[in-house]
C-alpha positions in Angstrom: -39.9 -18.2 -220.0 -39.5 -19.5 -223.6 -39.1 -16.0 -225.1 -36.9 -13.3 -223.6 -38.6 -9.6 -223.5 -35.8 -7.9 -225.6 -36.1 -10.9 -228.2 -40.1 -9.8 -228.1 -39.6 -6.2 -228.8 -37.5 -6.4 -231.5 -40.1 -7.9 -233.1 -42.5 -5.3 -232.2 -39.8 -2.7 -233.4 -40.1 -1.5 -229.9 -37.3 0.8 -228.5 -38.6 2.3 -225.6 -39.6 0.7 -222.1 -42.6 2.1 -220.9 -44.2 -0.6 -222.8 -42.1 -3.6 -220.9 -44.9 -4.5 -218.4 -47.0 -4.6 -221.5 -45.4 -6.7 -223.2 -44.3 -8.9 -220.7 -47.8 -9.4 -219.9 -48.7 -10.5 -223.4 -46.0 -13.0 -223.5 -46.8 -14.5 -220.3 -50.6 -14.8 -221.1 -49.5 -16.5 -224.6 -47.2 -18.9 -223.1 -50.0 -20.1 -220.5 -52.3 -20.5 -224.2 -49.8 -22.7 -225.7 -47.6 -24.3 -222.6 -48.2 -27.5 -220.4 -51.0 -30.4 -220.3 -53.5 -27.7 -220.8 -52.0 -25.6 -223.0 -52.9 -25.9 -226.7 -49.5 -27.6 -227.9 -49.9 -30.2 -225.1 -46.3 -29.8 -224.7 -43.9 -28.6 -222.5 -41.8 -25.1 -223.7 -39.2 -24.8 -220.6 -38.0 -27.2 -218.3 -40.7 -28.3 -215.6 -41.7 -31.2 -213.3 -45.3 -33.1 -213.8 -46.8 -36.2 -211.7 -49.0 -37.9 -213.8 -51.6 -40.2 -211.4 -53.7 -43.7 -212.6 -55.5 -46.2 -211.4 -53.3 -49.1 -212.4 -50.5 -50.2 -215.2 -51.5 -51.7 -218.1 -52.4 -55.0 -218.2 -52.2 -57.9 -221.3 -55.0 -57.4 -223.6 -55.6 -53.4 -222.7 -56.3 -51.1 -225.5 -53.3 -48.9 -226.3 -52.7 -45.6 -224.2 -52.3 -42.5 -225.7 -49.6 -42.6 -228.4 -48.8 -46.0 -226.5 -48.2 -49.3 -229.3 -49.7 -51.9 -227.1 -50.0 -52.4 -223.1 -46.5 -53.2 -222.4 -45.5 -49.0 -222.8 -46.7 -46.2 -221.7 -46.6 -43.2 -223.5 -46.1 -39.9 -221.3 -48.7 -37.4 -221.3 -46.3 -34.4 -222.3 -43.2 -33.9 -224.1 -40.0 -33.6 -224.5 -39.0 -35.9 -222.2 -36.1 -34.7 -220.3 -35.8 -37.7 -217.9 -38.0 -40.0 -215.6 -37.6 -39.0 -211.6 -39.5 -41.6 -210.1 -42.2 -44.0 -210.4 -44.3 -45.1 -207.1 -47.0 -47.5 -207.0 -49.2 -49.3 -204.3 -49.5 -52.7 -204.0 -52.6 -55.0 -203.0 -51.6 -54.9 -199.8 -51.9 -51.3 -199.8 -47.8 -50.7 -199.5 -45.9 -47.7 -200.9 -43.8 -49.8 -203.9 -41.0 -48.0 -205.8 -41.2 -49.3 -209.6 -37.9 -51.2 -209.9 -36.7 -49.4 -213.4 -34.6 -51.9 -214.2 -38.2 -53.7 -215.9 -38.3 -51.0 -217.7 -36.8 -48.7 -220.7 -37.3 -45.2 -220.7 -37.2 -43.2 -224.3 -36.6 -39.3 -224.1 -37.2 -37.2 -226.5 -40.3 -36.1 -228.6 -42.1 -39.0 -228.5 -41.6 -40.3 -224.7 -42.5 -43.3 -223.1 -41.5 -46.2 -221.0 -41.4 -50.1 -221.9 -41.4 -53.0 -220.7 -37.9 -55.0 -221.1 -38.8 -58.7 -222.6 -39.9 -60.9 -220.0 -41.2 -58.3 -218.0 -44.2 -57.5 -216.6 -46.3 -54.1 -215.2 -47.1 -54.9 -211.0 -50.3 -54.9 -209.7 -51.6 -52.3 -207.8 -54.2 -51.8 -205.0 -56.9 -50.0 -207.4 -56.8 -46.7 -205.8 -57.4 -43.8 -208.0 -54.1 -42.7 -208.1 -52.0 -46.0 -207.1 -49.6 -45.1 -209.4 -47.6 -42.0 -209.5 -45.0 -41.6 -212.4 -43.0 -38.6 -211.7 -40.9 -36.8 -214.5 -39.6 -34.0 -216.4 -40.3 -32.9 -220.0 -39.6 -29.4 -221.7 -37.9 -27.9 -224.7 -35.1 -25.7 -222.8 -33.5 -27.5 -219.9 -32.0 -26.0 -216.8 -28.8 -26.4 -217.5 -27.2 -23.7 -215.8 -27.3 -20.9 -213.1 -28.6 -18.6 -215.7 -32.2 -21.1 -216.4 -33.6 -22.3 -219.5 -32.2 -20.9 -222.8 -35.1 -19.9 -224.9 -33.4 -20.7 -227.8 -33.6 -24.0 -227.3 -37.3 -24.0 -228.3 -38.1 -24.8 -231.7 -38.2 -21.7 -234.1 -41.5 -22.3 -235.2 -42.5 -22.0 -232.0 -41.3 -18.8 -231.0 -42.1 -17.6 -234.5 -45.7 -18.2 -233.8 -46.0 -16.7 -230.0 -44.2 -13.5 -231.3 -47.0 -13.3 -234.0 -49.4 -14.0 -231.3 -47.9 -10.8 -229.3 -48.2 -8.6 -231.9 -51.5 -9.1 -232.4 -51.6 -8.9 -228.4 -50.1 -5.4 -228.7 -50.8 -4.3 -232.2 -54.4 -4.6 -231.5 -55.6 -4.0 -227.8 -59.4 -5.9 -228.6 -60.7 -9.0 -229.9 -62.0 -6.7 -232.8 -60.6 -4.5 -235.4 -62.6 -1.3 -236.5 -62.4 -0.3 -240.3 -64.3 1.5 -242.5 -67.2 0.8 -240.4 -67.1 -3.1 -240.6 -66.0 -5.1 -238.0 -63.4 -7.6 -238.5 -62.3 -10.6 -235.5 -58.3 -10.9 -235.5 -56.9 -14.0 -236.5 -53.6 -15.6 -236.9 -53.3 -18.3 -239.5 -49.7 -18.0 -239.8 -49.3 -18.9 -235.9 -51.2 -21.7 -236.4 -49.9 -23.5 -239.1 -46.6 -23.2 -237.1 -47.8 -24.2 -234.1 -50.2 -26.8 -235.9 -46.9 -29.4 -236.3 -45.9 -29.2 -232.8 -49.2 -30.1 -231.5 -49.8 -33.3 -229.3 -51.0 -36.5 -230.6 -52.7 -36.6 -227.4 -55.0 -34.1 -227.8 
């Protein structure tokens, strides 16, 4: 997980273990809300592998795809990119092929992309809806050791926002607070501001 239970308990100033299962459930819920392709950020918090399917490679004259600059570039839909593991495609004859990686440049990091080298062109495909399968790994905290990802590798702003959101869940077990006969919805603008600068350009 991008947050350790003990770290969150320190933020919540909880020095007993009775609520550990509940706090861990809140951590899991917030991670699920902001992590991955369907999450609020559209980014990977810890290392994970995804496969991006599409019908064909870009063609000359195509509009840019996602955050791409032009047709020669494929901007990957999740960041920060760690590595591209494989690019497979089905050619017009229906045969499985692997993209010659010497024809492209892979750019890792926050703005991940695969770009054609000078004088190269994307291969033709069969037109199947999943003719191209691009398998890649992305995440801030890479699996660099037997202990797994290092939560501290996730940007401090994201971790701070997650702690605030978990704190809201822990302190206010319902979606609203009732005080002096008035109902007030729980909002945390600080958490939203912290996350906003990390939100993917795809969203």
